[in-house]
N, C-alpha and C positions, 0 to 999 in steps of 0.2 A: 373153060366160061370165062368170060369177058366181064371184068370189075365195074360196074358203074361209078365210079369215086364221086363223080359230080352229082347224082341222084344221093347216094348215101350222105354227101357232105348237107347237101340240102334238107333231106328229113331229119338229120341231127341240130342244126341249125333252126329249124321250123318248132324240132321238140323243144331247144332250150329255151328260145323265145316266148314258147306259150309256157314253159314252165315258170319262166321267171314272171310271166306277167301274172298267171294264176298265185303265185307267191305273194305279189307286191298288192292284191286288191283280196288276199285272203285274210280276213283278223287275226287267225291264228298262224299265219304266214311267220317263215324263218326269218330273222332278219341275218341279212347277209354281213352288214359292216357293224361293229360295236359303235354303239353311239357314245361319245366322249360324256362320261358324267362328272359333274362341278361338286365337291362338297364345299360345304360350310368350315373354314378355319377356325379351333378352339383358340376361344380369347386367353391370355395370360392371367386372367381372373380367376381361371379355372385352377391355374396351380400358385395359389397367394397364401393361403396358410401352411403351418410346420405344425408337425404332431409333434408326439414325444420323443420319437428319436430322429426328430430332425429333417426327416425326408418331407415332401413337399405335398401337399394333400389337396385334394378338387375341392373347391368351394362355390357355392352358388354364385351364378354370373349377377343376380341382380342384387347381391348383398352390400348394405350401404352401413361403410364406418364412418363412425361420428364421433369428435373429439368428447375426450370428457370431461367435466366441469372441474376448474380449478378449486380446490380445497372446499367444494361442495355450494359455493358460493355463488354460484353463477349458472343459471338456468341455461336452457338450451336456445332461449330468443333471446339471450343474453342479458337479461333485467337481473339487477343485485338484490341479493335478499338478506334480511337479518339474520346472526347466528341460530337462533333458535327455528326460526323457518327453515333456514336451511336445513338445519339437519333434520328437523321432520320431513321434508321435501326429499333430501337425500336418501331417506330411508325408504320413504314410499318408492321415490325413483330405483333406488337399488333394486328392489321389488319387484318393481314394473321391467326394469332391464332384466333379471333374471329369470321372468316368468316368458319373457319376449325370447331370450335367449334358447330356453328349453325347448318352446316352441319352433325356433328358428331352425336349432337343430335337428329336429324332427323332421321339418319341413325340407331342411336344406340336403341329409341322408337320400331320401325317397327323391329328390329332383337329382340329384348326382350320379342317381343311379339309374336315371330315366332320360335318355336325351331324346329328342323328338327328331332325331336321326343321326347316323354316323357323324363324327370330328374329324377332319385333318391335323395332324399336329407337323409340330416342326422338330428338326432335329433335337435339340434343347430339350422338347417337351417329353420326346420318346424316351430320351434318357432319364429324365425324371421318375418315369413312367418304370424304367427299369430298374433304376436304387430299389425302388417302392417292391420291386420282385411281381410285378405284374406279367400276364401271361400276354407274350408274342408267338402272333401264328405267322408262319411264312406261308404265304399263297403261291409261290413259286411251284415247279414241278419238281418229282423226287432228286432228281439229277441234279437238279441245282442246289436243294436244300443238303444234299452229301457233300457235294462240292466246297461248301462253305455257309455257315448261317449264323445269326444271332444266338448268341450265348444260351441256351434252356428255351429255345424258341420251339415252338411245334409245327411241324411239317402239314399244312391241310390247302393241299392244290384246288385250285379253284377249276382249275380244266378238267379234274377228275375226282371232283369231291365226292361222288357218290362211294368211291372205294374208300375214302378218308373222313367220311361224316362220324365213323362210329367213336373217333375221339371225341367228338363233342357229347359225347356221354359223363365225361368227368369234368366238362369245364360247366361252372357257374353260371346261370344268363345273368345273374346278380353282379357277378364282380366284373369289372374293368377287363376287357382284351383290345391286342393293339397287333394291328394288322397290317404287314409291308411285303412287298416285291421285291424287284431288280432295282428300281430307282422312277425318275419321273416321268419316264417314256413308257412304264409300265401301270395298266389301268388295273391287274388280277387285284389288287389288293382294295380296290376300292370297289371291285364288282362281289370280291367275296365279303366287306365290309357290308356294303347294303343285303348280300344274300342271310346273313348272320342276326342283321339288325331285324330283319322279315321276319327270322323265326324264333323272334323276342329277347334277342340279348341285347342289353339295356343302356349299354356304355361301352360303345364302339369305338375305337380311335383308330383312323387309318395313317399310318408312318407314313408321309407322301415321300421323303427322301430315299427311304428304303435302304436296301442293302449297301448301294452304292455309296450316299451319303455317313452310313455308318463306318463302312469300312474307312474309308479318306477317313474319319474323323478318329481312327484306333481305337473302335468302342471294343469291348470285349466279342469275340467270337470263336467261331468252333469250326474246324475242319476233320470230319470224318475221314475223309479219302489218304489225308497225311497221316492219320490214327495207324490206319489199317496198311499202309504200305510199311511203316517201322516195324 
């Protein structure tokens, strides 16, 4: 029996064209090429305050820092007052400042734990969060993770998310998470960051430089394969 390869090729070509056309016009069609996703960078103002352990803590981006009055005699508008007026005013102002600070702390803690979207961070910012013992998530596949990863990071591969999502059960949605992948050419961290954010994680950081930048900076790493070989 003679096989008509031309006819078979024509059928395959026609089927492929029809399939692509259907997928393109179908609202629920599969995206064949990943769209490049861009994130806003986290401003340095998120890392200005120091806690009691001298670690950098995030602060409200809109927080204003106003200079204190010298000797309680200069008001916020620069007018001079008498000592008596100054003392009375200072007492009132201190009470107002205290109330504002208490209110600001309550508001700030909520705002810093609820971003409007995931935020990209630099190497230095990532290292700051690492020193605060925040959770790092490696979005690369398991083989890459085993070959080497950031110390204490957890592996949740974006491309195999369903088989690893059980790990999220122990990760609080109220705490910061830092997601990374191979480097600037890898978008797995962005994709996983958007996914976790859509699932209710409120403070998602994407370490854009990823594994490559971390290794080049000689920051703490783990190599499970080397330990097994030993």
